[in-house]
C-alpha positions as CSV (number, residue, x, y, z in Angstrom):
1,M,136.0,146.0,17.9
2,A,138.6,143.3,17.1
3,D,136.3,140.6,18.5
4,N,133.5,141.8,16.3
5,R,135.7,141.5,13.2
6,A,136.8,138.0,14.1
7,L,133.2,137.0,14.5
8,D,132.3,138.4,11.1
9,V,135.1,136.4,9.5
10,E,134.0,133.2,11.2
11,K,130.4,133.8,9.9
12,Q,131.5,134.0,6.2
13,P,130.9,130.7,4.4
14,I,133.9,129.0,2.9
15,S,133.3,128.3,-0.8
16,T,134.1,124.8,-1.9
17,E,133.7,125.4,-5.6
18,T,136.8,125.4,-7.7
19,S,137.8,128.8,-9.1
20,S,137.0,129.4,-12.7
21,A,140.1,131.4,-13.1
22,V,142.2,128.2,-13.1
23,P,143.4,127.8,-16.7
24,S,142.6,124.7,-18.6
25,T,145.4,122.3,-19.4
26,R,144.8,123.0,-23.1
27,E,144.6,126.8,-22.6
28,G,147.3,128.6,-24.5
29,M,147.8,125.6,-26.8
30,G,146.8,125.9,-30.4
31,P,144.2,123.5,-31.8
32,P,145.4,120.3,-33.3
33,P,146.0,120.3,-37.0
34,S,143.0,119.5,-39.1
35,Y,143.2,116.2,-40.8
36,N,141.5,117.7,-43.8
37,S,144.5,119.9,-44.4
38,I,147.5,118.8,-46.3
39,Y,149.8,119.0,-43.3
40,G,147.2,117.0,-41.2
41,K,147.0,114.3,-43.9
42,L,150.8,114.1,-44.1
43,K,151.1,113.8,-40.3
44,A,148.5,111.1,-40.3
45,E,150.3,109.3,-43.0
46,R,153.6,109.6,-41.1
47,E,152.0,108.1,-38.0
48,K,150.5,105.3,-40.0
49,T,153.5,104.5,-42.3
50,K,156.9,103.6,-41.0
51,D,158.5,102.8,-44.4
52,H,160.2,105.9,-45.9
53,S,159.7,104.9,-49.5
54,T,156.0,104.2,-49.0
55,F,155.6,107.4,-47.0
56,F,157.2,109.4,-49.9
57,T,154.9,107.8,-52.5
58,N,151.8,108.4,-50.5
59,S,152.9,111.9,-49.6
60,C,153.3,112.8,-53.3
61,T,149.8,111.4,-53.9
62,I,148.3,113.5,-51.1
63,I,150.0,116.6,-52.4
64,G,149.0,115.8,-56.0
65,Q,145.4,115.4,-55.2
66,S,145.1,118.7,-53.3
67,V,143.1,121.6,-54.7
68,G,146.2,123.9,-54.8
69,C,148.1,121.4,-56.9
70,T,145.1,121.0,-59.3
71,V,144.9,124.8,-59.7
72,F,148.6,125.0,-60.3
73,L,148.5,122.4,-63.0
74,A,145.6,124.1,-64.7
75,V,147.5,127.4,-64.7
76,A,150.7,125.7,-65.7
77,L,149.0,124.5,-68.9
78,L,149.5,128.0,-70.4
79,L,153.3,127.7,-70.7
80,P,153.2,124.5,-72.8
81,I,150.6,126.0,-75.1
82,V,152.8,129.1,-75.5
83,M,155.8,126.9,-76.2
84,I,154.0,125.0,-78.9
85,I,152.7,128.2,-80.6
86,I,156.1,130.0,-80.5
87,G,158.0,127.0,-81.7
88,A,155.7,126.4,-84.6
89,M,155.7,130.1,-85.7
90,N,159.5,130.3,-85.7
91,L,160.4,126.8,-86.8
92,S,162.9,128.0,-89.4
93,K,164.1,131.1,-87.6
94,C,166.9,129.7,-85.6
95,Q,169.8,129.0,-87.9
96,I,172.4,128.5,-85.2
97,Q,170.5,125.6,-83.6
98,R,167.5,124.4,-85.6
99,F,166.5,122.0,-82.8
100,I,165.5,124.8,-80.4
101,P,162.1,125.4,-82.0
102,I,161.6,121.7,-82.3
103,W,162.4,121.3,-78.6
104,L,159.8,123.9,-77.7
105,I,157.1,122.1,-79.7
106,V,157.9,118.6,-78.4
107,A,158.5,119.8,-74.8
108,G,155.2,121.8,-74.8
109,S,153.2,118.9,-76.2
110,T,154.5,116.3,-73.8
111,S,154.2,118.6,-70.8
112,A,150.6,119.5,-71.7
113,L,149.7,115.8,-72.1
114,L,151.4,114.9,-68.8
115,Q,149.6,117.7,-67.0
116,L,146.2,116.7,-68.5
117,L,146.8,113.2,-67.3
118,N,147.6,114.5,-63.8
119,L,144.5,116.6,-63.8
120,C,142.4,113.6,-64.7
121,Q,144.0,111.5,-62.0
122,N,143.3,114.2,-59.4
123,R,139.6,114.3,-60.4
124,A,139.4,110.5,-60.2
125,R,141.0,110.5,-56.7
126,V,138.6,113.2,-55.5
127,R,135.7,111.1,-56.8
128,Q,137.1,108.1,-54.9
129,Q,137.4,110.1,-51.7
130,N,133.8,111.2,-52.1
131,D,132.9,107.5,-52.4
132,H,134.8,106.9,-49.1
133,E,137.6,105.1,-50.9
134,T,140.6,106.6,-49.0
135,L,144.2,105.5,-48.5
136,D,144.1,102.6,-46.1
137,G,147.4,100.8,-46.6
138,P,150.9,101.1,-48.0
139,G,151.0,101.8,-51.7
140,S,147.2,102.3,-51.9
141,G,147.8,105.7,-53.4
142,K,149.0,104.2,-56.7
143,T,146.8,104.3,-59.7
144,G,146.7,102.3,-62.9
145,S,147.8,105.2,-65.0
146,G,151.3,105.2,-63.5
147,G,152.7,103.5,-66.7
148,P,151.9,106.3,-69.1
149,N,153.0,108.9,-66.5
150,G,156.3,107.1,-66.0
151,I,157.0,106.8,-69.7
152,L,156.2,110.5,-70.3
153,G,158.2,111.5,-67.3
154,C,161.3,109.7,-68.5
155,F,160.9,111.1,-72.0
156,N,160.5,114.6,-70.6
157,F,163.6,114.3,-68.5
158,A,165.7,113.1,-71.4
159,W,164.2,115.9,-73.7
160,F,164.9,118.4,-70.9
161,I,168.6,117.4,-70.8
162,A,168.8,117.7,-74.6
163,G,167.2,121.2,-74.4
164,N,169.9,122.2,-71.8
165,V,172.6,121.2,-74.2
166,W,171.1,122.9,-77.3
167,V,170.2,126.2,-75.5
168,F,173.2,126.7,-73.2
169,S,175.8,125.6,-75.7
170,I,175.1,128.6,-78.0
171,H,174.4,131.1,-75.2
172,D,177.7,133.1,-75.8
173,S,177.6,133.0,-79.6
174,V,173.9,133.5,-80.5
175,Q,172.8,136.9,-81.8
176,H,169.2,138.2,-82.5
177,T,169.7,141.1,-84.8
178,N,171.0,139.9,-88.2
179,S,168.8,137.1,-89.6
180,G,171.2,136.6,-92.5
181,L,174.0,135.2,-90.4
182,A,174.4,131.6,-89.3
183,T,174.5,132.7,-85.6
184,F,171.0,134.1,-85.7
185,C,168.1,132.8,-83.6
186,D,164.7,134.5,-83.1
187,P,164.9,136.3,-79.8
188,L,161.4,135.3,-78.6
189,T,162.1,131.6,-79.4
190,Y,165.5,131.5,-77.8
191,N,164.5,133.5,-74.7
192,L,161.4,131.4,-74.2
193,A,163.5,128.2,-74.3
194,F,166.2,129.7,-72.0
195,W,163.8,130.9,-69.4
196,S,161.6,127.8,-69.5
197,I,164.6,125.8,-68.5
198,I,165.6,128.3,-65.8
199,T,162.0,128.3,-64.4
200,A,162.1,124.5,-64.3
201,Y,165.2,124.6,-62.2
202,I,163.6,127.2,-59.8
203,V,160.4,125.1,-59.4
204,I,162.5,121.9,-58.7
205,G,164.5,123.8,-56.1
206,M,161.4,125.2,-54.4
207,M,159.8,121.7,-54.4
208,C,162.9,120.2,-52.8
209,F,163.1,123.0,-50.2
210,C,159.4,122.7,-49.3
211,G,159.7,118.9,-49.1
212,C,162.7,119.1,-46.7
213,C,160.8,121.6,-44.6
214,V,157.7,119.4,-44.3
215,C,159.8,116.3,-43.6
216,A,161.7,118.2,-40.9
217,A,158.5,119.4,-39.3
218,L,156.9,116.0,-39.3
219,G,160.1,114.5,-37.9
220,R,160.1,117.0,-35.1
221,E,156.5,116.3,-34.3
222,S,157.2,112.6,-34.1
223,T,160.1,113.0,-31.8
224,K,158.0,115.2,-29.5
225,E,155.4,112.4,-29.2
């Protein structure tokens, strides 16, 4: 009986085909990031650009021309419009600091104009991409409308600092009930100015945090390679 079993084993052919159960070298690894995504574009820009200032400029351009940023700018246009309307309606209803309604009108107007310019730039960049005009070299993400944007940005920054002084300097002494007193300010006007400034600080903090996270992730990817 043992001899018959040995003969049966010898008669069985030995398969020379490789087993399909062997995992592929890429099995278990996630797919590479799509270069159509924001992260993929930033990673490609990091691999192509070694200069940090150029990488920062082009990264801002990549993020600015994304669909998410365009939608955010379109939605963010509502706040400047509300600031202009509320400031104009209550122009003489803030005796304690008459510049607060004026600050709302001017800040809303310049912010709306700046966001409209950014939306137009994003549409122009998307049109250039459709015509196969992509970023090919350092500084190629710059556009000719950087001058007006820079002037408006500097003015907005200075006006924002002035608003901080006017709003926070009267925070402990302002009252919203007796309009006959010199310390009165319309509650809607003051609260809109106050929370607009607070929201700006929150957005700036979130942008800095997200930027640091992206830079850290890109730096880790580059060290792995």
